[in-house]
C-alpha positions as CSV (number, residue, x, y, z in Angstrom):
1,M,163.6,183.9,69.3
2,T,163.3,180.6,71.2
3,T,164.8,177.3,71.8
4,P,162.9,174.4,71.7
5,S,163.3,171.8,74.6
6,N,161.3,168.8,75.5
7,A,160.1,168.6,79.1
8,G,158.7,164.9,80.8
9,E,158.2,163.3,77.4
10,G,158.6,159.6,77.3
11,E,158.5,156.7,75.0
12,D,155.6,155.1,76.2
13,E,153.7,158.2,77.4
14,T,150.5,159.5,74.9
15,E,150.9,163.0,76.4
16,Y,154.0,165.1,75.7
17,D,155.3,168.2,77.3
18,L,157.1,169.7,75.3
19,A,159.1,173.8,76.0
20,L,160.1,176.8,74.3
21,E,162.7,179.2,75.8
22,A,162.8,182.6,74.8
23,R,165.8,184.8,74.1
24,V,164.1,188.0,73.5
25,A,162.9,190.8,75.8
26,D,158.9,191.1,76.6
27,A,158.3,187.8,76.1
28,R,157.8,184.8,78.9
29,S,161.1,183.0,79.5
30,T,159.4,179.5,79.0
31,Y,156.6,178.8,77.3
32,R,155.0,175.2,77.8
33,F,152.9,173.2,75.6
34,R,150.7,169.8,76.0
35,T,150.1,168.1,73.3
36,A,149.4,164.1,72.4
37,D,148.4,161.5,70.3
38,G,146.3,162.7,67.1
39,V,147.7,166.0,67.0
40,H,150.7,166.6,64.2
41,S,154.0,166.7,65.4
42,K,153.4,165.7,68.8
43,R,157.1,165.5,70.2
44,A,158.7,168.4,68.8
45,F,158.0,171.6,67.3
46,R,157.9,172.0,63.8
47,D,160.7,173.9,61.9
48,S,157.9,175.9,59.7
49,E,156.2,177.1,62.9
50,L,159.2,178.3,64.6
51,L,160.4,180.2,61.5
52,L,157.0,181.8,61.5
53,L,157.9,183.0,65.7
54,E,161.4,184.3,64.5
55,A,160.5,186.1,61.8
56,L,157.0,187.5,63.3
57,W,158.7,188.7,66.4
58,D,161.4,190.9,64.5
59,V,158.8,191.9,61.9
60,D,158.9,195.7,61.1
61,H,155.3,196.5,61.7
62,D,152.2,195.8,63.7
63,L,150.9,192.3,63.6
64,G,147.5,193.8,64.8
65,D,144.6,191.1,64.7
66,L,146.0,187.9,64.5
67,C,144.8,184.6,62.6
68,C,146.8,181.4,63.0
69,P,145.0,178.5,60.6
70,E,145.1,175.2,61.2
71,A,147.2,176.2,64.4
72,N,147.8,172.3,65.5
73,Y,148.4,173.0,69.6
74,G,149.0,176.3,69.4
75,T,152.7,177.1,69.0
76,V,152.4,180.5,66.6
77,G,149.2,181.9,68.3
78,V,150.4,181.9,72.0
79,V,153.9,183.1,71.7
80,L,152.9,186.0,68.8
81,A,149.7,186.9,71.5
82,A,152.7,188.8,73.5
83,I,152.7,191.2,70.3
84,A,149.4,191.0,68.6
85,D,146.6,193.0,69.7
86,S,144.6,189.7,69.5
87,V,144.4,185.8,68.2
88,E,142.4,183.7,66.7
89,M,143.7,180.1,66.3
90,T,141.0,177.9,64.0
91,E,141.6,173.8,63.8
92,S,139.6,171.8,61.9
93,S,140.5,168.7,64.1
94,A,138.2,169.0,67.6
95,R,140.9,167.5,69.4
96,A,143.6,169.9,68.6
97,A,141.3,173.0,68.7
98,A,141.1,171.6,72.2
99,L,144.9,171.8,72.9
100,C,145.2,174.8,71.4
101,R,142.6,176.3,74.2
102,R,144.5,174.3,77.3
103,N,147.7,175.8,75.9
104,A,146.4,179.3,75.8
105,R,145.3,178.9,79.1
106,A,148.3,177.0,80.6
107,N,150.4,180.3,79.1
108,D,148.1,183.1,80.7
109,V,147.2,183.9,76.8
110,A,144.0,185.2,75.8
111,A,143.4,183.7,72.7
112,S,139.9,182.6,71.0
113,V,140.3,179.3,69.3
114,S,137.2,178.1,66.6
115,L,136.3,174.8,64.9
116,V,135.9,175.4,61.3
117,A,136.5,173.4,58.0
118,E,137.0,177.0,56.2
119,L,138.5,179.9,57.5
120,S,135.6,182.1,54.8
121,T,133.3,181.0,57.6
122,L,134.7,183.1,60.3
123,S,132.5,186.4,60.8
124,R,135.7,188.7,61.9
125,S,138.5,190.1,59.5
126,F,142.2,190.5,60.5
127,D,145.5,192.0,59.7
128,T,147.7,189.4,59.8
129,I,147.5,185.5,59.0
130,A,150.4,183.4,60.1
131,Y,149.7,179.6,58.1
132,A,152.2,176.7,58.4
133,P,150.6,173.6,56.6
134,K,150.7,169.9,57.9
135,P,152.9,168.0,55.2
136,Y,150.3,165.6,54.3
137,T,147.6,168.5,53.4
138,P,146.6,167.8,50.0
139,L,147.0,170.8,47.7
140,S,143.6,171.3,46.5
141,I,142.6,171.7,50.6
142,G,145.7,174.3,51.2
143,S,145.1,176.2,48.2
144,Q,141.7,176.7,49.5
145,R,142.9,177.6,52.7
146,L,145.0,180.0,50.8
147,V,141.3,181.5,49.3
148,G,140.0,181.5,53.0
149,A,142.8,183.2,54.3
150,L,142.9,186.0,51.9
151,S,139.3,186.6,52.2
152,R,139.5,186.8,56.0
153,L,142.3,189.7,55.6
154,R,141.9,193.4,55.5
155,P,143.3,194.9,52.3
156,G,146.9,195.5,53.1
157,G,147.1,192.7,55.2
158,R,149.7,190.3,55.1
159,L,149.7,186.6,54.9
160,Y,152.5,184.5,56.1
161,L,153.1,180.8,54.8
162,A,156.1,178.7,56.2
163,A,157.0,175.3,54.5
164,S,159.4,173.6,52.9
165,N,160.0,172.0,49.3
166,R,158.5,168.6,51.0
167,C,155.6,170.1,51.7
168,G,154.7,171.9,48.6
169,L,156.5,175.3,49.2
170,S,156.6,175.8,45.2
171,R,153.2,175.3,44.6
172,Y,152.1,177.2,47.5
173,E,154.3,180.0,46.2
174,S,152.7,179.7,42.5
175,R,149.3,179.7,44.1
176,L,149.9,183.0,46.3
177,A,151.3,184.8,43.3
178,E,148.1,183.8,41.1
179,L,145.8,185.1,43.9
180,T,147.7,188.4,44.8
181,A,150.6,188.7,42.1
182,N,152.8,190.0,45.2
183,V,154.7,187.5,47.2
184,E,158.2,187.0,48.2
185,R,160.6,184.9,49.9
186,V,161.5,186.9,53.1
187,A,163.2,184.5,55.2
188,Q,164.5,180.9,55.5
189,R,165.8,178.2,58.3
190,D,166.7,174.6,58.5
191,G,165.0,174.1,54.8
192,V,162.1,175.9,55.2
193,S,161.1,178.9,53.2
194,L,158.7,182.2,54.7
195,L,156.7,183.6,52.1
196,E,154.7,187.0,52.2
197,A,151.7,187.9,50.6
198,T,149.8,191.1,50.6
199,C,146.4,191.2,50.4
200,P,145.0,193.1,47.8
201,E,141.9,195.0,47.7
202,T,139.9,192.6,45.9
203,V,140.4,189.2,46.0
204,D,138.9,186.6,43.5
205,R,138.2,183.2,45.3
206,P,138.7,180.4,43.1
207,T,137.3,177.0,44.0
208,Y,140.1,174.5,44.0
209,V,137.9,171.8,46.3
210,T,134.7,170.2,44.5
211,P,133.2,168.0,46.5
212,R,132.6,164.5,45.1
213,T,129.7,162.2,45.4
214,L,130.3,158.6,45.1
215,T,127.6,156.0,45.4
216,P,128.3,152.6,46.1
217,T,125.6,150.1,46.9
218,V,126.2,147.4,50.1
219,D,123.8,144.2,50.3
220,G,121.5,146.2,47.5
221,T,121.4,149.6,49.5
222,S,122.2,152.5,47.6
223,L,124.3,155.4,49.3
224,S,125.3,159.0,48.4
225,L,128.2,159.8,49.4
226,V,130.1,163.5,49.7
227,T,133.8,163.7,49.9
228,V,136.4,166.1,49.6
229,P,140.3,165.4,49.1
230,G,142.4,164.1,52.3
231,L,139.7,162.2,54.2
232,F,139.7,158.9,54.8
233,A,139.0,156.5,51.3
234,A,137.8,159.8,49.7
235,S,137.8,158.1,46.2
236,G,135.3,155.8,47.1
237,L,134.3,153.3,49.8
238,D,136.9,151.3,51.5
239,D,137.2,147.8,51.9
240,G,137.0,147.7,55.8
241,T,134.2,150.0,56.2
242,R,132.1,147.7,53.2
243,L,133.2,144.5,55.3
244,L,131.3,145.9,58.2
245,L,128.2,146.7,57.1
246,E,127.9,144.0,55.1
247,T,128.3,142.1,58.7
248,C,126.0,144.4,60.9
249,E,122.2,143.9,61.1
250,I,120.5,147.1,62.5
251,D,117.1,147.2,64.2
252,D,114.5,149.3,63.8
253,G,114.3,151.2,67.5
254,E,118.1,151.1,68.2
255,R,119.7,154.3,69.1
256,V,123.0,153.8,66.6
257,L,126.4,155.7,67.1
258,D,128.4,155.9,63.5
259,L,131.5,156.5,65.5
260,C,134.6,158.3,63.6
261,C,132.0,158.6,60.8
262,G,134.7,160.4,58.2
263,Y,131.8,161.3,55.2
264,G,129.6,159.1,57.0
265,P,128.9,155.8,54.9
266,I,128.2,153.5,58.1
267,G,125.5,156.1,59.5
268,V,123.9,157.0,56.2
269,Y,123.6,152.6,55.9
270,A,122.4,152.2,59.6
271,A,119.8,155.4,58.0
272,K,118.4,153.7,55.2
273,T,118.2,149.9,56.5
274,A,116.5,150.3,59.6
275,D,114.0,152.9,61.4
276,C,116.5,154.3,64.0
277,E,117.9,156.8,65.3
278,V,121.3,158.1,64.1
279,W,124.2,160.3,65.2
280,L,127.3,160.4,63.8
281,A,130.5,161.8,65.0
282,D,134.1,162.4,63.7
283,D,137.3,164.8,65.4
284,D,137.2,166.3,62.1
285,R,135.2,169.0,61.0
286,V,135.7,168.6,57.2
287,A,134.9,165.2,57.6
288,T,131.7,166.2,59.2
289,R,130.4,168.8,56.9
290,C,130.6,165.8,54.5
291,A,129.0,163.6,56.7
292,E,126.2,166.4,57.2
293,R,125.6,166.4,53.0
294,S,125.8,162.9,52.8
295,L,122.5,162.8,55.1
296,R,121.1,165.1,52.9
297,E,122.2,163.5,49.8
298,S,120.9,160.1,50.8
299,G,117.4,161.2,52.1
300,V,117.9,160.2,55.2
301,D,117.9,162.1,59.2
302,G,120.8,161.8,61.2
303,T,122.5,163.9,64.1
304,V,126.2,164.9,63.5
305,V,128.6,166.5,66.3
306,T,132.4,167.5,65.6
307,A,134.0,166.1,68.6
308,D,137.4,164.5,69.9
309,C,136.6,161.0,70.6
310,L,132.9,160.6,72.3
311,A,133.4,164.0,73.9
312,G,130.3,165.4,71.8
313,V,128.2,162.4,72.8
314,F,128.6,161.8,76.8
315,D,125.4,162.5,77.7
316,R,123.7,160.0,75.5
317,S,123.1,156.8,75.4
318,F,123.1,154.0,72.5
319,D,121.9,150.4,71.8
320,R,124.3,149.8,69.0
321,V,128.0,151.6,68.2
322,L,129.5,151.2,64.8
323,C,133.0,151.9,64.0
324,N,136.4,152.0,61.9
325,P,138.3,153.3,64.4
326,P,141.9,155.5,63.2
327,T,144.4,152.9,64.3
328,H,146.7,155.1,63.0
329,A,145.9,157.9,65.6
330,G,147.8,156.4,68.8
331,S,147.5,154.3,71.9
332,D,146.0,157.4,73.5
333,V,143.0,157.9,70.7
334,L,142.5,154.4,70.7
335,S,142.2,154.0,74.3
336,D,139.7,157.4,74.7
337,L,137.7,156.0,72.3
338,L,137.2,152.2,73.7
339,A,136.5,153.6,77.1
340,G,134.1,156.3,75.9
341,I,132.0,153.7,74.4
342,A,131.9,151.7,77.5
343,R,130.6,154.9,79.1
344,V,127.5,155.2,76.3
345,L,126.4,151.9,75.7
346,E,123.3,150.7,77.0
347,P,123.6,147.7,79.2
348,N,123.5,144.6,76.6
349,G,124.7,147.3,74.1
350,R,126.9,146.3,71.0
351,L,130.1,147.8,69.5
352,T,131.2,146.0,66.4
353,L,134.1,147.9,64.5
354,V,136.3,146.4,61.9
355,H,140.5,146.5,61.8
356,H,143.3,145.3,59.7
357,R,143.8,141.2,60.6
358,E,147.0,141.7,62.1
359,L,146.2,144.3,64.2
360,D,145.5,143.4,67.8
361,L,142.9,145.5,69.9
362,G,142.3,143.0,72.4
363,Q,143.8,145.4,75.2
364,Y,141.5,148.5,74.2
365,L,138.3,146.1,73.5
366,T,138.5,144.6,77.7
367,H,137.4,148.5,78.5
368,V,134.0,147.7,76.9
369,G,133.2,143.7,77.1
370,R,134.1,140.9,75.9
371,P,134.9,140.5,72.4
372,T,133.6,137.7,69.5
373,T,134.8,137.6,65.7
374,S,132.0,138.0,63.2
375,R,133.5,138.2,60.2
376,V,136.5,137.6,58.8
377,G,137.4,139.0,55.4
378,E,140.6,139.0,53.2
379,A,142.6,142.2,55.1
380,H,140.1,142.8,57.8
381,V,138.1,141.7,60.6
382,V,134.9,142.7,61.8
383,I,134.3,142.1,65.9
384,D,131.4,142.5,67.9
385,V,131.4,143.1,71.6
386,M,128.6,142.8,74.2
387,S,128.7,145.9,77.1
388,D,129.3,143.7,80.2
389,R,128.2,146.4,82.1
């Protein structure tokens, strides 16, 4: 249906432009997509999404109302909008959701985009769901997304899932067979297979993801933290965050931001050790939902927002920002994070962050002020930066 090509991509760039050239009638000649650091497959279209496009464009029935879970930067939803009655793209990442919206506008496509942790929270139902699981998705999370997808499908509606063996194809196939008793492989391309399942009149809704409560103690302070598979340090408080918490001192009356909060250990600790106003922010809606539960389980108050970098708190200011940044996410994410911190820190406010000792974040920290090393651990270092505004 389409031929991928690159448009203006460079080795040192942090945003990327990709293009799909259509080879069929009734489609745009070229679809253009902006990607960025922090989203999956930022430099090239995924084979699983290309297979979904080719197979569903020529499918022998109307797509009707289409939903694309975990839509990444919108490839499937944007292209198939030409033949669907409506399109809803969902994402658990705020950055990816923003790219979906941007790419729908750039291609003059009418599509809705929702930031959700679970499809079951959507208020509408669909005739078709097209899902390409990301390679690092834990099976339990992917399975729960299948349950959520089927809960939003109308009886007789079709769920299409494209995956390779590396992404757990056989396990997804088994899950769909358990849930629908009617699944088959209908297409294949470059090692990726397309599964089709028909939604029955009634759908069982088993639970594959059970939240886990961690109860670490940091400097005599007990925390109750709710996690699920796939989140950073889901099995236990990581050494870097523990080192940061053992190092920082939070004063009563401070306005504190736990940035890149994950399931909330830093924000919970701040709220339990000081009479302070606490905000927690993260890009991932699954993480922030856990952070909300962590606050409740720990019996403390805080405000949780889901947003790309600091987009959700730019209208506020803070005396302290505490952060264990996602250094794996790419230079664009780190640059946006640190530049954003400079905007929200009060004059003489302080950033305290932790990172692996072998990393050098100096080029990013200059956005905020002059960094000093506060503590060095076995594998991590805690850095303090006073705002120079």
